N, C-alpha and C positions, 0 to 999 in steps of 0.2 A: 223117538227123532235123536242125531248126531248131534253134539255140538254145531259141528260146521254146517249144519245143515238152519239154523235156528238166522234168526233175523239178528243182524248185529246190536240192534240196540237191549236184543234178548241175552245176547251171548255176552256179551261186556255190561253187563244188569250188576250194581256194583252188589257186593255181598261182604263189605268189612267195612266198619264208620273211617275204616284210610282210604278206601276207597271211592266216599264220596264228595260230593261238590257241593257244600255248607258253607253257609256263614259262621263261622267263628260263638254268635251268641243263640242259635241253635244247640252248636256241640257242646258248649256250656251246661244245657238244659240234661245230660244225661253221660256224668263222668261218674255218676254212683246206680244209672240203671235207670229203670223207670221206677218213680218217686211217686207220681201220680197220673190221673186221665189226663189224655191228650185232645187236642183237634187240629191235625195238621191241614195246613191249608196254602194256595198258593195256585202260580202257573201252573200248568199241564207241563208235565216232562222235569221239573225241577229236585226229585227226588223223594216226596213221600212216601210215597209205595215201599221204595227200597230202603229208607230208614225204618219205617214204621217193621220191619221184615227183617231187617237184622235186628231189632230191637225186643221183638218177640221172640227172638232163636229161630226164625224157619232154615237158615243153612247151618246153624252151631247146633243145632238138635237137643241145645241141653234146657230148655223151659216148656213148660204145660201151655200150650194156645190154642186159640182157635181163630180159625180167617174166612172173612165172606165177603164176598166181592155185593156188593148193595144194589147195583145196577141189577142184578138177576136175580137176588132173594131178597124181595123188597115188601115182603108181610109178615107183620107181627107175629106171626106164629115161627118165624125161626129164631126171634126170641125170646117166646114162651116156650117153644120145644128142643131145639136144637141147645141154644146157647143157653138158655136155663138149666138144662141138663149138666150140660161142661161144666158149668158153675157151682153145682151142687155137688158133681162127685170126683173121688180124689183122681188123680190122674192116674194113666195106666203104669205108667213108668216110673222111679224115684228121678226127682230133680231138686239139685242142689240150692234152685230158687223154689220158694214157697210158695209164692206169688203163681195166680195163673194168667194167661192173658187173651184180649179178645180186641181181635183187626177187624173192624168196619171200612171195606175201602167204598171209594164212591159215594160215602152217608148219604149225602144231599138225595139222592135218590129212592131212601125208602118215605114209606107212608108218614102222613102225618098220626096216626095211630104210634108206627113204630117208635116214634120221635119219643112222645108220652109219655110210653111204656118204659123206656130207658130212663128214663130221668128215677124209675124207682129201681132199677135193676142195679143201679150206680150206686145208691144207696145201700141198698140189701148186703150187696157185696163186694163195702168198701174194703173190708179186713184183709180181704185173700184175692181180690181180682183189680186186676189195673185196664180199663178200655183204651183205646187207640183210636179214632176215626179219625179219616182222609176225605179230604174236599175238595172237588176245582170251585165250590161257589159255597163261600162262608157267610154269605149273606140266604141261604135257603135253609140254616139250619138253625131250628129253634132255640129262644133265646133263655128257654128254660134246661134244657141242656149247654150254651153257652157257658151260661152261669156255676155249673158243674165240674168243671174242664176247664183245661190252660189252652190258651189257644196260640197258637207257633204259625207265622205269618212266613213262610218260605222265601219267598219275592225278597229281593233285599231293598234293605229300607234308607240306603245311603250311597255317595259317589266310591268311597273305600269297598261296600260288598260287591257294588257291583264290577269291580277291577280286581277285586280277590276272585269274585266266580268266574271271570269270563278269562284269567292267566287260568284256573283251574281247570275250565269246560276247555281252555285249547292245549293243556299237557293231554287233558286224559284221549283229545279228539289226534292229536298227534302222536300217542302209543298208540291207540288201533288202525291208526292208520300204514304203522309200522309192522304192528302185529300181522294185518291181514296183506302188506305188500301192495298197499295202496300209492300209486303214483303222485300226491299232490304235493303244489308250492304251500310253505307256510303263510303267503298274502292270502292262500287260497281257502286255509284253515281260520285264516282269521276272520276272513268276509261271511264263512256259513256260523262261529261262534257270535259275531257281530249283529247278522242277519235273522240269529234264530235264539238268542237270547231272550226270556234264561231257560228256555226248552230244549236242556238239554237230547232229549229224545230225539227231537226232531233236526237235530244236528248230525247223530251217530245216523239216523236215517237219511238226510240228504247224502252224507258221506260214504255210506253204501250206493246211492244211483251213481253216484260221481262211479265210482267203481265197474259199478254194471253200465251204464253206457256213454262216461267220459266225459259227462260234461253234468253242473247242476241243476237241478228243475226249481225254478222260480215260484214257488209253491205260493200262492193265494190263500187269503184268510177269506173261510164259509160264506155263504149266505144266511148261514145259520146265525151266525156271530153280527151279521148285520141287521138282521132281526132283530135281536138282541138285543142292539145299541139303539135303534127304534123305537123299541117298548120303553126302553129304561128312560130314554129323553120325554117320552111322552106321559110317566106314570112318575104323580105326583109325589107317591110313596116313598119314592127312591131316597134313597139317605147317602150323603156322599161319603161314606166308607164304602158305600155298597159300589158306587162308581168306579169308586178308585182304584178295587179291588179285578174290579172288571176290564176296566183299561189296561193295566198291569197285565191280567191275564190273559184275555183277549187279543189284546196288540203288541205292548210292550214298548221300549222304549224306541226300537227298530224300524217300527211299523209302523207308526204315528201318518204316514203318509196316505196308506190306508185307511185309516179314520178321517180324515180328510178327504178324501172321496168319495165315501161311503155319504159324506155329509155335506155333500154338492148338489150336485143334479138328481144322483139317485134318490135321496132324501127329498127332495122336492118331489120327484113322478110318486114313491111312495105316498106324501103326506097330498098328494091331489087328489090321488085313489082313496085315500080314507075321508077326503073331505075336511083334515084337519086343520084348523087356524089358516085358511089359506093367505088370507090377509096378509100372515105375519110372516109372510117364506119371503119377501124381498130383504126384510133384515136381518134375517139368517143369512141368505145370500151373502150379504155385505160383509159380515162374522167370519167368514171362510174365505173372501175375498183378504181380510186384513189383517189374516192369523196366519195362509198357505205360508208367506214367505216366510215368518218368524221361526219356519223347523231349521230355517238355516242357520239361525241366530243359536247363540248358546245358552241361551233358556233350556229348562230341561225340558225334554221332547211329552211327557206326561202332564205336568205341567200343563202344557197348552191344551193337552186335549182336555182334562181338566175344564180349563179355563174354555174352551169353546162350547163344551157340553152343558157347560153352568150357565151359559148365555143363550144358547137355545134351548134351556128349559124356562129361564127368567122372562125369555120371549113367549114362548108357546103355551107354559102352565098356566 
C-alpha cells in the first residue's frame, strides 16, 4: 500500500519525539532513553503507542525490540515462547544499545495467567530487557504488575497541560490540512480539537471526513461505553481512580453532555429493566436536573461528572 492510500491518521502517525503532542512531564522521563519498565495509560488516540514505538526504535531501526498487539496475542504461550526466546537470545544485528525492548500494546486484554507470569519475566530479565505496556484501561492491570512498573498517565493533569496539548494538536491538524490541501477555516479546526480532545486520532479522522464529504460528522459515543458506565455505577468495588480514568478516557471534558444524557431517561430505563433500586431512581433524576445546568458554568466538566456519578453511587449502592 502506497503512503497516499493510507488513512490520514496512519499516514501522519508521529515517528519522532518532535512530532508527538505530549505533556512535558512525560517527555522528561525519556531524556536519557528508557531507564525502567513503563505502563503508558490514558485516553484513546493520545500518543501512547506512537511514543512506545519511537522509544523502542521501530522507526530508527537502531535497537533490538519485539512488539505484540495483546488484543490478538492474549495467551500466556506468547510470553513463554516468543517473548522468552527473544529475551534469552542475542539480537541478530549489532546494536549500540545493550538493552532489548518488549512492547505489549493493549495489554489489558491479556489473560490473568499472562499477567501473573509476566511478573517473573520482569524480574528474571531486569538486567538487559525493558518492558513497555500500553493500556486504555489502567484499572484492568493487576497490582502486582503495577508495582513493578512506572505508570505514566497521558491524560492532561491540569489546565496548563490541557491548553498546551490543544495548541499542539491544533498546529498539527493545520499542518496536515495544508499538506493534504484541505480547505478549512481555523475556527473549524479549533472546533475539531475541542470536540475530540484529547483523542488526536479522532481529530485527524474527522478532518479526513471533512475532506471527503465536505462536512463534519457528529460522532456519538457508543452503546458499549454507555453499558460500561452503568456497570461501573452499580459496581461497589469500583474505585475513585477507576471512575476518574474512565470518564477521562470515554468522555473527556468536551463530551460531558453525553454523560448527562446517558444518566437521564436511558439510565432509568436500564435500571427498570434490571430491577435495580427502582425506588431510588427519583433521587437520581433530581440530581441530573440539578447538575445539567452547571455544565455551562466555569466548573471543570470532569469534576461535575465525577460528582454526579458519585452521588448516583451513594444513592444506589
